[in-house]
C-alpha positions, 0 to 999 in steps of 0.5 A, spaced: 448 504 519 450 502 525 456 506 527 457 500 533 459 496 527 466 499 526 467 501 533 465 495 538 471 498 542 468 505 542 473 507 537 475 507 531 482 503 531 485 504 524 490 500 521 496 505 518 501 502 513 508 506 513 511 501 508 508 505 503 510 512 503 504 514 498 499 512 503 503 515 510 510 516 513 512 519 520 512 526 521 520 528 522 517 533 527 513 530 531 514 523 530 506 521 528 503 517 523 501 522 517 498 522 510 493 521 505 490 515 509 491 518 516 487 524 513 482 519 511 481 515 517 481 522 521 474 524 516 471 518 517 472 517 525 469 524 525 463 522 519 461 516 525 462 521 530 467 517 534 474 518 537 480 515 532 486 511 535 492 509 530 495 503 530 501 503 526 505 498 522 511 498 518 509 493 513 502 492 509 503 485 511 502 486 519 497 492 516 492 487 513 493 482 519 491 487 524 484 487 521 483 481 518 484 480 525 480 484 527 486 488 532 483 494 528 476 496 525 479 499 518 485 499 514 488 502 508 491 496 503 491 494 496 486 490 494 488 483 493 484 476 492 487 473 497 486 478 502 479 478 500 478 473 504 477 476 511 476 483 509 471 487 505 474 492 501 472 499 497 472 501 491 479 504 490 481 511 492 488 511 489 492 508 484 499 506 484 504 504 479 508 497 480 515 498 477 522 494 476 529 496 478 535 494 476 542 495 475 545 501 469 549 494 467 543 490 467 541 487 460 534 487 462 530 492 458 523 491 458 519 488 464 517 482 460 524 480 460 524 479 467 520 472 468 526 468 466 530 463 469 536 465 473 532 472 475 532 473 482 526 479 484 526 482 490 519 485 494 517 486 500 514 480 504 507 481 505 507 487 500 501 487 494 507 486 489 509 480 493 502 477 492 501 479 485 508 476 483 508 470 487 501 468 482 505 471 476 512 470 475 514 463 473 521 462 472 524 468 476 525 467 483 522 472 488 527 474 494 523 477 500 526 483 503 523 484 510 519 490 508 517 495 502 522 500 505 528 495 505 528 492 498 533 496 494 538 495 500 536 488 500 536 487 492 544 490 493 546 485 499 544 480 496 546 481 489 539 480 486 537 482 479 531 486 480 527 489 485 520 491 485 515 495 489 512 502 489 515 506 483 516 512 488 520 508 494 524 504 488 526 512 484 528 515 491 532 510 493 535 509 486 537 516 486 540 515 493 545 510 491 546 510 484 548 506 479 541 504 478 535 505 472 527 503 472 525 499 467 520 503 462 512 503 464 510 498 469 508 491 471 502 492 475 497 498 478 496 497 485 488 499 487 488 502 493 483 501 498 480 502 505 477 496 508 473 493 513 473 485 517 468 481 513 465 479 520 462 487 520 457 485 516 455 487 508 451 494 511 458 496 514 462 495 508 457 498 504 458 505 508 465 505 508 465 504 500 459 510 499 465 514 504 471 513 499 466 515 493 464 521 497 471 523 498 474 522 491 468 525 488 469 531 493 477 532 492 478 531 498 483 525 496 486 529 491 487 535 496 491 530 501 495 527 495 497 534 493 498 537 501 503 531 502 506 532 496 505 525 493 507 525 485 506 518 481 499 516 484 493 519 481 485 518 484 481 512 482 475 514 477 469 513 480 
């Protein structure tokens, strides 16, 4: 593999999304980005022998746009067909559950009851949940919060009926605010993968895919999840 396919600017620019707490967050002490995706970016930069530059965003949509527009060389995203038009995805490295949150007094008891007329579902704009539910929901109305971490507050502020997103983020916010509950089960499984611009070619995409498989098989991903205290995400099968 030619490392230049990943580093036309002499360094590996990794797009990091802080909007998904399972993948990355800010270090309280240093303000720097940290998390599973940061660890993988660092390991890949070391593998191809180049310096790493983190390009940090607060939403998945911005992170995707950076790679699709070649403002970054690799990124970490949920696999989605729309995103796949411009990004070559690896196999997933982590699986994350997407869940619904409602108020305690809500009549809704099951995921199947959400897609009804009159139900407003709040999602983070441009997130994997937004892309998926915009295709799948036929009767309920999608309401966009500015980002995934802002979903529950937007749900509260707008008086909408349902919030949708990463199970851990919803659960954390619900416990902080109170008076809410998760609907049982999940409405989707998010397959989190690495990706690079399709324009970098098949060889680059194959090299990144092989790296992800190796990181799963070696225990690197599992150890990173444990090190960062991430619960509710599982390492994707080989």
